[in-house]
BAKE-235299 format. One line per field, with one value per residue (C-alpha): residue in three letters; chain; x, y, z. Coordinates in Angstrom, 3 decimals. Example, Ala and Ser with C-alpha at 12.3 -4.5 7.8 and 13.67 -1.06 7.14 Angstrom:
residuo: Ala, Ser;
cadena: A, A;
east: 12.300, 13.670;
north: -4.500, -1.060;
up: 7.800, 7.140;
***
This chain:
residuo: Unk, Unk, Unk, Unk, Unk, Unk, Unk, Unk, Unk, Unk, Unk, Unk, Unk, Unk, Unk, Unk, Unk, Unk, Unk, Unk, Unk, Unk, Unk, Unk, Unk, Unk, Unk, Unk, Unk, Unk, Unk, Unk, Unk, Unk, Unk, Unk, Unk, Unk, Unk, Unk, Unk, Unk, Unk, Unk, Unk, Unk, Unk, Unk, Unk, Unk, Unk, Unk, Unk, Unk, Unk, Unk, Unk, Unk, Unk, Unk, Unk, Unk, Unk, Unk, Unk, Unk, Unk, Unk, Unk, Unk, Unk, Unk, Unk, Unk, Unk, Unk, Unk, Unk, Unk, Unk, Unk, Unk, Unk, Unk, Unk, Unk, Unk, Unk, Unk, Unk, Unk, Unk, Unk, Unk, Unk, Unk, Unk, Unk, Unk, Unk, Unk, Unk, Unk, Unk, Unk, Unk, Unk, Unk, Unk, Unk, Unk, Unk, Unk, Unk, Unk, Unk, Unk, Unk, Unk, Unk, Unk, Unk, Unk, Unk, Unk, Unk, Unk, Unk, Unk, Unk, Unk, Unk, Unk, Unk, Unk, Unk, Unk, Unk, Unk, Unk, Unk, Unk, Unk, Unk, Unk, Unk, Unk, Unk, Unk, Unk, Unk, Unk, Unk, Unk, Unk, Unk, Unk, Unk, Unk, Unk, Unk, Unk, Unk, Unk, Unk, Unk, Unk, Unk, Unk, Unk, Unk, Unk, Unk, Unk, Unk, Unk, Unk, Unk, Unk, Unk, Unk, Unk, Unk, Unk, Unk, Unk, Unk, Unk, Unk, Unk, Unk, Unk, Unk, Unk, Unk, Unk, Unk, Unk, Unk, Unk, Unk, Unk, Unk, Unk, Unk, Unk, Unk, Unk, Unk, Unk, Unk, Unk, Unk, Unk, Unk, Unk, Unk, Unk, Unk, Unk, Unk, Unk, Unk, Unk, Unk, Unk, Unk, Unk, Unk, Unk, Unk, Unk, Unk, Unk, Unk;
cadena: A, A, A, A, A, A, A, A, A, A, A, A, A, A, A, A, A, A, A, A, A, A, A, A, A, A, A, A, A, A, A, A, A, A, A, A, A, A, A, A, A, A, A, A, A, A, A, A, A, A, A, A, A, A, A, A, A, A, A, A, A, A, A, A, A, A, A, A, A, A, A, A, A, A, A, A, A, A, A, A, A, A, A, A, A, A, A, A, A, A, A, A, A, A, A, A, A, A, A, A, A, A, A, A, A, A, A, A, A, A, A, A, A, A, A, A, A, A, A, A, A, A, A, A, A, A, A, A, A, A, A, A, A, A, A, A, A, A, A, A, A, A, A, A, A, A, A, A, A, A, A, A, A, A, A, A, A, A, A, A, A, A, A, A, A, A, A, A, A, A, A, A, A, A, A, A, A, A, A, A, A, A, A, A, A, A, A, A, A, A, A, A, A, A, A, A, A, A, A, A, A, A, A, A, A, A, A, A, A, A, A, A, A, A, A, A, A, A, A, A, A, A, A, A, A, A, A, A, A, A, A, A, A, A, A;
east: 5.954, 4.506, 0.791, -0.189, -0.799, -3.140, -5.616, -7.744, -8.294, -11.069, -10.080, -11.344, -9.625, -6.393, -7.028, -7.817, -4.931, -2.664, -4.407, -3.519, 0.073, 0.309, -1.649, 0.705, 4.104, 2.423, 1.917, 5.550, 6.957, 5.559, 7.423, 9.875, 8.524, 6.720, 3.328, 1.076, -1.761, -3.397, -3.362, -3.907, -7.415, -9.477, -9.537, -9.315, -7.705, -9.248, -12.289, -13.044, -12.477, -15.530, -17.044, -17.625, -16.309, -14.856, -17.043, -17.261, -15.182, -12.223, -11.816, -9.524, -7.777, -5.022, -3.238, -4.095, -6.422, -7.583, -9.660, -11.839, -13.455, -14.239, -16.645, -14.434, -13.020, -9.793, -8.952, -7.615, -6.490, -8.138, -5.109, -3.161, 0.596, 3.336, 7.143, 6.596, 8.732, 5.951, 6.492, 3.973, 4.120, 2.069, 0.422, -0.797, -3.068, -2.842, -2.905, -3.993, -3.479, -3.269, -0.987, 0.231, -0.985, 0.215, -0.555, -4.095, -6.741, -10.023, -12.536, -15.854, -14.589, -12.360, -13.320, -10.324, -7.067, -5.245, -6.590, -4.363, -2.353, 1.000, 1.140, 3.472, 2.302, 1.455, 1.378, 1.590, 4.683, 4.116, 0.360, -1.035, -1.205, -0.540, 3.320, 3.850, 2.164, 3.473, 7.279, 10.641, 8.747, 6.975, 3.849, 5.367, 5.464, 7.287, 7.414, 6.375, 3.389, 3.510, 6.679, 9.740, 10.440, 11.976, 16.113, 15.997, 12.599, 13.842, 13.272, 9.569, 8.687, 5.809, 2.068, 0.553, 4.304, 4.939, 6.776, 8.274, 7.527, 8.845, 8.282, 9.701, 8.767, 10.851, 11.784, 10.761, 12.082, 10.930, 11.883, 10.597, 11.872, 11.058, 12.485, 15.456, 16.547, 16.022, 14.351, 13.302, 14.199, 12.536, 11.930, 8.004, 8.130, 9.554, 10.809, 12.030, 8.324, 6.974, 8.696, 7.780, 3.961, 4.069, 5.721, 2.779, -0.897, -1.512, -0.723, -3.820, -5.046, -5.742, -4.126, -2.462, 0.960, 0.008, -0.643, 2.507, 0.630, -2.647, -3.958, -2.358, -4.656, -4.522, -6.502, -8.874, -8.423, -11.023, -8.326, -7.888, -4.770, -3.275, -1.411, -0.128, 2.518, 1.509, 3.603, 4.267, 6.913, 6.338, 9.438;
north: 14.444, 16.918, 16.080, 19.210, 21.385, 18.897, 18.899, 20.924, 18.354, 16.064, 12.260, 11.299, 14.463, 13.196, 9.655, 11.182, 13.403, 9.678, 8.092, 10.550, 10.469, 6.728, 6.686, 8.905, 6.934, 4.096, 5.617, 6.858, 3.176, 1.803, 4.089, 1.999, -1.395, -4.184, -3.953, -7.068, -6.023, -8.987, -12.099, -14.842, -15.146, -11.825, -8.469, -6.482, -3.235, -3.146, -2.150, -2.124, 0.948, 3.336, 1.019, 0.130, -3.433, -6.038, -7.117, -10.820, -11.349, -10.879, -14.263, -16.112, -18.872, -20.774, -17.943, -15.618, -13.000, -13.412, -11.797, -14.644, -12.826, -9.395, -6.981, -7.310, -3.443, -2.728, -3.593, -0.673, -0.321, 1.490, 4.058, 6.569, 6.298, 8.198, 7.526, 3.637, 0.183, -2.192, -6.403, -8.747, -11.711, -11.817, -14.286, -13.686, -15.723, -16.852, -13.813, -11.756, -7.908, -6.258, -3.899, -2.120, 1.661, 3.690, 7.396, 7.136, 9.626, 8.028, 10.473, 10.392, 12.744, 10.206, 7.318, 4.811, 4.553, 4.858, 8.258, 10.136, 6.993, 5.862, 1.903, -0.767, -3.077, -6.642, -8.712, -12.021, -10.435, -13.814, -13.577, -10.423, -8.122, -5.248, -5.848, -5.242, -1.721, 1.343, 2.435, 0.351, -2.408, 0.334, -2.014, -4.979, -6.305, -4.151, -1.383, 1.909, 1.545, 3.979, 5.840, 3.931, 0.223, -2.454, -2.779, -6.678, -8.573, -11.791, -11.132, -11.771, -15.321, -16.836, -16.888, -19.316, -18.650, -16.520, -13.555, -11.206, -7.615, -4.751, -0.946, 1.688, 5.524, 7.740, 11.370, 12.040, 8.982, 5.807, 2.276, -1.381, -4.529, -7.912, -11.006, -9.615, -7.061, -3.312, -3.002, 0.634, 3.907, 7.549, 10.605, 11.213, 14.911, 17.615, 18.426, 14.728, 13.760, 16.126, 15.281, 11.757, 12.317, 15.201, 11.704, 9.311, 8.941, 10.780, 14.056, 15.472, 13.893, 16.466, 14.834, 11.977, 11.700, 14.993, 13.423, 12.354, 10.274, 7.983, 4.871, 1.476, -0.644, -3.729, -4.100, -5.645, -5.779, -8.647, -11.181, -13.601, -12.340, -13.856, -11.472, -12.944, -11.891, -8.650, -6.210, -2.454, -0.204, 3.448, 5.424;
up: 40.501, 42.857, 42.804, 44.666, 41.829, 40.567, 42.948, 41.754, 39.079, 39.282, 39.386, 36.066, 34.708, 36.518, 34.537, 31.530, 31.509, 32.218, 29.562, 26.535, 27.941, 27.887, 24.589, 23.024, 24.242, 22.915, 19.745, 19.363, 20.399, 17.708, 15.058, 13.602, 14.382, 12.335, 12.881, 11.135, 8.966, 7.994, 10.943, 8.363, 9.681, 9.088, 7.052, 10.480, 9.295, 5.739, 4.209, 0.399, -1.014, -0.005, 1.938, 5.701, 5.735, 3.004, 0.080, 0.194, -3.211, -0.646, 1.299, 3.502, 1.832, 3.861, 5.535, 2.622, 1.668, -2.013, -4.406, -5.981, -7.952, -9.391, -7.383, -4.255, -4.860, -3.867, -0.352, 1.356, 4.767, 8.073, 8.758, 7.287, 6.334, 5.842, 5.360, 5.624, 4.961, 3.542, 3.012, 1.551, -0.421, -3.424, -6.486, -9.196, -11.382, -14.658, -17.384, -13.555, -13.115, -9.810, -7.719, -4.363, -4.240, -1.636, -0.417, -1.547, -0.687, 0.491, -0.783, -2.618, -5.321, -6.818, -8.670, -6.886, -5.061, -7.977, -9.162, -5.984, -5.228, -7.171, -8.464, -7.869, -10.397, -9.955, -13.171, -14.976, -17.104, -19.654, -20.122, -19.542, -22.681, -20.294, -19.814, -23.262, -23.211, -21.901, -22.211, -21.572, -19.843, -16.983, -16.830, -15.860, -12.181, -9.750, -11.623, -10.603, -13.027, -16.490, -15.164, -14.432, -15.167, -12.957, -13.659, -13.829, -15.768, -14.553, -10.890, -11.354, -10.574, -12.676, -11.793, -9.932, -7.627, -4.485, -4.794, -1.892, -2.363, -0.592, -0.805, 0.864, 1.484, 2.905, 3.228, -0.579, -1.730, -2.899, -3.934, -5.032, -4.117, -5.324, -4.181, -2.614, -5.577, -5.834, -8.862, -9.037, -7.040, -7.287, -5.767, -4.577, -4.925, -5.893, -9.622, -10.230, -9.491, -11.587, -14.187, -14.098, -13.624, -16.521, -19.041, -17.820, -18.228, -14.867, -16.311, -16.283, -13.207, -10.455, -6.771, -8.389, -6.167, -4.705, -0.935, 1.178, 3.712, 2.818, 2.570, 1.407, -1.181, -3.020, -6.094, -7.517, -11.546, -11.489, -11.244, -8.724, -6.630, -3.345, -0.123, 2.888, 5.378, 5.267, 7.351, 8.041, 9.613, 9.913, 9.593;
***
């Protein structure tokens, strides 16, 4: 590099410019690489919905983050994500209900993450009554909640056991995986998505499923639920 043209800049300005360049390169390098969203010890990178920190009902137990009792509010990432691949393990309590919600818009005009973000269901399919609600099983675990059911109801392990989930959102296409099986595929925009919303409980919800970027939330539905090995890869 020819530094002659930079002679008019002060030393501080030059350092700032190079710092910006390095930061940009580091951000670019992160894309396509797995990043931990939970270190197994702290709640760094998360906060309770519309709070500045994580409410005490969310606890760290044996390398997992656990909603021990209701009142923790949904756990929300500090960062927003557009296209991504998310992996985590979840364990639901007997009769329990929770969910993974993506593209959440955190704005005070919305009551909760599910006002804007579509949900991948987490449920005790045997004992929670919601498993029998909805249509064709679209309230059961791994479903795109109230829109599309999983293709295999036997993929879910029972309450009290760990399930490995994967959610992929890329170029207007979504997938929900559970325990190594792809169970749901769906469009995230356009006419197909609009049809799904129109045939769901969300059809009159302004802002639902509109944003193609947002935060990821782990739902406080009032029941004990545990999460571990949470990682994400931006695509």
